[in-house]
N, C-alpha and C positions, 0 to 999 in steps of 0.2 A: 950432344944434346944439352940443352939448358938444364942445370942441376935442379932448379926448382920444378921444372916440368918432369924431369926424370923421377924425382921423389913422388910427385903426384901420380905418375904412371905406376910406380911400385905399389903405392897405396891401393890404387884401383885393381891391379893384378892380384893383390893379396886377398881381396874380398869379392871380386866380381861374381864368383860362383855362389855367393851367399845372397846376392841381390835378387829378390823374387820377381821383379819386373821393372821396366823403365818408368820411373815416376814422371808425371807431368809437372807437378809442383814440388819444389823444395821449400819446406817450411821451417824457419828458425824460431824456436821457442825461447823467449827471454826469461829473465829471472822471475820466479814465481808463477810462470805460465806453462811450465813443462807438463803439468797434469793433463793438458789437452790431448796429448798423444795417447794417454791411457783410455780415452773415450772411443778410440778407433777400434775397428776389427783388425787386429794386428796380424799381418802376413809374414813378418820377418823383423828381426832385431839384430843389429850389428853393434857390439860395444866398441867404442873408440880404442880400447886397450887391445883389441884383437886385430887392429889394422897396423900393418908394419910401418913404423916411423911416424905414426899419426900423433898429433899433439893431444894431450888428455886435459879435459876441462877440470879445473880445481875450484871454480867459483861455487859458493853456497847455493843449494837449490838446483844445481845442474847435474843431471844423472850421467851424462856423457855417453850417449848412444844414438844411432840412427834407428828410427822406427818406421817401418813400411806398413801402410794401410790405405784404405780407400775412404774418401769423403764423397758420399754418393757414388757416382761412377768414376770419379777422378782419382787416379793413383797418386799417392803422396808419399814423400820421404820427409819425415820430421827429424830435425836436429833437436834432440831432447837434452839441451845444454850446448852452449857455444864455447869457443875459445876466445879469450880476451888478450889484448896486447899487454895489459898490466900484469898478466900471469908470468911474463918474462919471455914469451915466445917471439920469434922474429915475425914481422908482419906477413911474410909469405906463408908462414905456418898458420897464422890467425885466419887467413882466407882459404887455406887448403880445403877445409870441409865444403866450402861453397863451390870451389872448382871441382871437387870430387862429385858432388851432386850433379853438376853439369855433365860429367862423364857418365854418371848413372843414367842420364837421359832427361833430366829436369830442364824444362823450357822456361818456367816461371819461378822466380824467387820471391817468397812471401816472408818478409822480415818483421819480427816483433821484438820489442824490448821493454824494459822498465826504465823510466827516466824521471828526472826532476823537472818540475814545471818552472820555467823562467818567466813566462808571460803571467801577468797578475791575475787574469781571469781563469787560469787553469788551476784545478784542484786535484788532490789525491783521489784516485778512482776514475778520473776521466780517461777516455780513449782518444788518441789524436792520430789522424791520418797524416803520414809524413808526405808532404808535398815537395819538399826540397831538403837539401842538407848542406852543412858546412863541415868539410873534412880536412881542412888545412892544419888542424892542430895535432894530427897524427901522421906518421910516415905513410906514404903511398905504397900499397902492395905491388904497384907496377914498377917500382924503382929497380934499376938494374937492367940486365938484358931482357928485351921484350920476348914474351912467349908467343911467337907468331902462330902457333897451333891454336891458341885461344882467341887472340884478337890483335888489333893494330897497335902500333907504337904510341900514337896520340889519340886515344878515344874521345869522342865528343861527349860532353856531360850536360848538354842543355836540357835534356828530358830524361833524367835518371829514373824517375818514378813514372811508370806507364800510366798515361791518362785514362785509357780504356779500363784498365784494371782498377784504378783508383775510383773511377765513376761507379764501377760495380760495387765496391766496398761502401761508397757513400749511399747508394740506393739500398743496399742491404741493411745498413744501419737505420735508415729511415723506416724500412719495413719492419725491423725488429724493435723499433721504438727506442733506439740507442742515440743519445746525444753525442754524436761523433764530432770532435773538434778537428781542426786542421792546422798545420803549421810547419815550421822549419826545425829540423833536429840537428844538433851539433854534437860531435863526438870529441871528448877529451881523453887524455891518456890514462888517467886513473893511476892507482886505485883510490887515491884520496878524493874526497868530494871537493867541490870548488869553494873558494872563499867568497864572501859577499861582494867584494870588489870585482872578482872575476865574473860573477853572475851579472853584475851591472854592465860589465864590458860585453858579455855575450848577448845580453838583451839589446845593447846599443848597435851591435853588428847584425842584428836580425834574427837571432835564435829565439825559439819559443819553448824548446825543451832540450835538456842536456843529458847525456849518458856516456857510457864507456865502451860502446860497441856500434855496430850497424853500418856506419858510413863507409868503413873500409870494405865491408862485405858487399855493399851495394856497388862500390867502385869496381871491385873484382868481377862481380856478376855483369855489370854493364860492359866491361872490357870483353867478357866472354860471350856477349850477345844475348844474355838472358833478359826477359821482361821482369821488371821489379815493381813490387808494391810493398808498402810498409805501414804498420800501425804501432804506435808507442803507448804503453800504459803509464800514465802519470802516477808514479808511486808515492811521490812526496813533493812538497814545495822546496825549491832550491834554497841554498844558504842565503841568508839575508832576507828571505821571504818567510821561511818556516820559523815559527816561534820556538821550536824545539830542535835539539841536535839531531843530525841525520844518522841513520844506522842501516846496516844491511838487512836486519830483521824487518824493518819498516817496509823495505822494498818487497820482500817475500810475502809479507802479510797483505800488502796492497794488491799483489797479483792474485792471491786467493780470494780477496774480497770482490774483485771484478771478474773472476773466472767464468761465471755464467754468461755475462754479456760478451766477454771476449770470445768464449767458445762458440757462442751462437753467431757472432759476427764473422769469425774465421771460417766456420763450417759452412754457413750459407753462402758466403762469398765464393769460396773455392768451388762449390757446386756449379757456379755460373761461369767459372773461368774456362 
């Protein structure tokens, strides 16, 4: 058996009896956005530390647990804290939680993150629908022997973010009076922020927002046949645009500032999925 798939199966076997039900939606809560899970009627919690061989999130503001609850009638599994490549994990470990939610039963992956605005009209506190992504600056989680139990060797990437789900999010934003932006998200390796010259480069190749997560997760989910939708919280203006030095506290604070709109957008969108 493929060792990556074998590890995934061991993780699943170690906690399957603690999973209260098969979730329809797997929701990844980014930096500063984790409190959304606390608004649910919680039916179960699984700490990452209790899963055999599971990578543990060390990023600030990430609690490190799966939270099961319902949004309306839709069963959801929230990742309250994600794993990042910059924490030192292999990329297959970074996407292991996504693949595990797929084994739990999740058909839809709702990705959220905190990012830096690369486009000049984006400002801290904006919410941006992710329409497409640039993932070539980080290693592919599909590198190595293909896990045929999950997907094909060469998955198509022409429609990573599901149009139907994205349209639901757009409609929900309009109904909620939220000025939802839209754009292309690029993932870099981190943990350092980008230099002003790098930001100019990223803007030139078509990026609107930049962060240190998400595209690798979308790639793994797309490989596994999940439907994907994503929203990025613009937490700061990127280097060379921002008049002040960047900090992780700024990211967390921006998430708290936009928490109400973010929560309403995610909650009401999921009800329509």
